[in-house]
C-alpha positions as CSV (number, residue, x, y, z in Angstrom):
1,M,116.6,-67.4,-27.5
2,N,116.0,-71.1,-25.9
3,H,113.1,-72.9,-26.5
4,S,111.2,-72.1,-23.4
5,S,111.7,-68.3,-24.1
6,M,110.7,-68.8,-27.8
7,K,107.4,-70.6,-26.1
8,L,107.0,-67.5,-23.9
9,A,107.4,-65.2,-26.7
10,I,104.5,-67.3,-28.9
11,T,102.2,-67.6,-26.3
12,I,102.6,-63.7,-25.4
13,V,102.1,-62.7,-29.0
14,L,98.8,-65.3,-29.2
15,V,97.6,-63.8,-26.4
16,G,98.3,-60.1,-27.2
17,T,96.4,-60.9,-30.8
18,L,93.0,-62.7,-29.3
19,A,92.7,-59.6,-26.7
20,S,92.9,-57.6,-29.8
21,V,90.4,-59.5,-31.7
22,C,88.4,-59.7,-28.8
23,A,88.5,-55.7,-28.5
24,V,88.0,-55.0,-32.2
25,R,84.6,-57.5,-31.9
26,A,83.3,-55.7,-29.1
27,N,84.1,-52.4,-30.7
28,A,82.5,-53.3,-33.7
29,Q,79.1,-55.1,-32.2
30,T,79.0,-51.8,-29.9
31,R,79.2,-49.5,-33.3
32,L,76.3,-52.0,-35.0
33,A,74.5,-51.7,-31.7
34,V,74.5,-47.8,-31.7
35,A,74.3,-47.1,-35.3
36,S,71.0,-49.4,-35.9
37,G,69.4,-47.5,-32.9
38,A,69.3,-50.0,-30.2
39,M,68.6,-48.6,-27.0
40,F,70.8,-51.6,-25.0
41,P,74.3,-51.7,-24.4
42,V,76.0,-55.2,-25.8
43,Y,77.7,-57.2,-23.8
44,Q,76.1,-56.8,-20.5
45,A,75.2,-60.2,-19.2
46,T,77.5,-60.0,-16.5
47,S,75.5,-57.4,-14.8
48,L,72.5,-59.4,-14.1
49,P,72.0,-60.4,-11.0
50,S,72.4,-63.7,-9.9
51,S,68.8,-63.8,-8.4
52,Q,67.6,-64.0,-12.1
53,L,69.9,-66.6,-12.9
54,I,69.5,-70.5,-13.1
55,K,72.2,-72.9,-13.7
56,P,71.7,-75.4,-16.1
57,E,71.9,-78.3,-13.7
58,E,69.0,-76.5,-11.5
59,L,67.4,-76.4,-15.0
60,V,67.5,-80.0,-15.9
61,K,66.2,-81.2,-12.5
62,I,62.8,-78.9,-13.1
63,L,62.6,-80.1,-16.5
64,Q,63.3,-83.8,-15.8
65,S,60.6,-83.2,-12.7
66,S,57.1,-84.5,-12.8
67,K,56.0,-81.7,-10.2
68,G,55.6,-78.2,-10.8
69,E,55.2,-76.1,-13.5
70,K,57.5,-76.1,-16.9
71,P,58.9,-73.1,-18.2
72,L,58.6,-71.8,-21.3
73,M,62.0,-72.0,-22.6
74,I,62.9,-68.8,-25.4
75,Q,66.6,-69.5,-27.2
76,V,67.6,-65.9,-28.1
77,G,70.7,-66.5,-29.9
78,S,71.6,-67.5,-33.7
79,H,69.3,-70.1,-35.5
80,V,72.5,-71.9,-36.4
81,L,73.1,-72.8,-32.8
82,Y,69.6,-73.6,-32.2
83,Q,69.5,-75.9,-35.1
84,Q,72.8,-77.5,-33.9
85,A,71.6,-78.4,-30.4
86,H,68.7,-76.7,-28.2
87,I,66.9,-77.5,-24.9
88,P,64.2,-79.9,-25.9
89,G,60.9,-77.9,-26.0
90,S,62.9,-74.6,-26.6
91,E,61.6,-72.0,-28.6
92,Y,63.8,-70.2,-31.4
93,I,62.7,-66.4,-31.9
94,G,65.8,-65.0,-33.0
95,P,68.9,-63.2,-31.6
96,A,67.7,-60.4,-29.0
97,S,70.5,-58.2,-30.1
98,S,68.4,-57.4,-32.6
99,E,65.4,-55.4,-32.9
100,S,63.7,-57.5,-34.7
101,G,64.3,-60.8,-32.5
102,L,63.1,-58.4,-29.2
103,Q,60.0,-58.0,-31.5
104,Q,59.3,-61.6,-32.3
105,M,60.2,-62.6,-28.4
106,R,57.7,-59.7,-27.6
107,K,54.9,-61.0,-29.8
108,R,55.6,-64.6,-28.7
109,V,54.6,-63.6,-25.1
110,E,52.3,-60.8,-25.2
111,P,49.3,-63.2,-24.6
112,L,50.9,-64.5,-21.8
113,P,50.3,-64.0,-17.9
114,R,53.0,-61.8,-16.3
115,N,53.9,-64.0,-13.9
116,K,54.4,-67.4,-16.4
117,F,57.6,-69.1,-15.9
118,I,60.0,-68.0,-18.6
119,V,63.5,-69.3,-19.3
120,I,65.8,-67.4,-21.7
121,Y,69.2,-68.7,-22.8
122,C,71.8,-68.2,-26.0
123,G,75.2,-69.8,-25.5
124,C,76.5,-68.5,-28.3
125,C,79.9,-67.3,-26.6
126,P,81.1,-67.0,-23.3
127,W,78.9,-65.2,-20.5
128,S,80.6,-61.8,-20.4
129,H,80.4,-61.6,-24.3
130,C,76.9,-62.8,-24.9
131,P,74.9,-59.9,-26.6
132,N,71.9,-61.4,-26.4
133,V,70.5,-62.8,-22.9
134,K,70.3,-58.9,-21.3
135,P,68.4,-57.3,-24.0
136,A,65.7,-60.2,-24.0
137,D,65.9,-60.3,-19.8
138,D,65.8,-56.6,-19.8
139,A,62.1,-56.3,-22.5
140,L,60.6,-59.3,-20.6
141,R,60.8,-57.1,-17.0
142,A,59.8,-53.9,-19.2
143,M,56.6,-56.2,-20.3
144,G,55.8,-57.0,-16.3
145,F,57.1,-60.4,-16.5
146,T,58.0,-61.3,-13.0
147,N,59.2,-64.9,-13.4
148,V,62.2,-64.7,-15.8
149,R,65.2,-66.4,-15.3
150,V,68.1,-66.6,-17.4
151,L,70.3,-69.8,-18.2
152,H,73.8,-68.9,-17.1
153,V,75.5,-70.4,-19.6
154,A,79.3,-69.8,-18.4
155,N,81.2,-71.0,-21.6
156,N,79.1,-72.0,-24.4
157,F,75.9,-74.3,-24.9
158,G,78.3,-77.0,-26.2
159,T,80.4,-76.7,-23.1
160,D,77.9,-76.1,-20.4
161,W,74.9,-78.2,-21.6
162,V,75.7,-80.9,-24.8
163,D,79.1,-81.9,-23.3
164,K,77.5,-82.6,-19.5
165,G,74.7,-84.8,-21.3
166,Y,71.9,-83.0,-20.7
167,P,69.0,-83.4,-22.9
168,V,69.2,-82.0,-26.3
169,A,67.5,-81.7,-29.8
170,K,68.6,-80.8,-33.1
171,G,67.0,-78.8,-35.9
172,D,64.1,-76.6,-36.3
């Protein structure tokens, strides 16, 4: 086997292994969601309509503007991710893929007017694998909130926010 053939074979094995790991992870998360009695499917960020999304560059402009209402920003992912880097002024409520995270979010927003501008975000993983933003969006809309946007983090928060030089806070 020549060098090019060997590289191709190794690449195919690695891609196959990665696909298997992702499939196992998705299957395990789905089983966890079902076993915990979750009423939402996991990994459905891609089903959010584009009209409900906000791009990072759009949110930065809103946050830097001296005009208009500033949104309540809620990070619905992991606490470790929030501690490492988050949008300044955002609040951590817990992963929305868990019932306790959703309860924390509901408690936080309950007293707010239903037209309050709210931005939710996660950034734990690629958009197509995020288990947190869709349940959070669904819960807010079920509560009657009409001005909710989901920050579209295509790859992860580090790549799509931090590495672009957008404002970041660290810690709690």
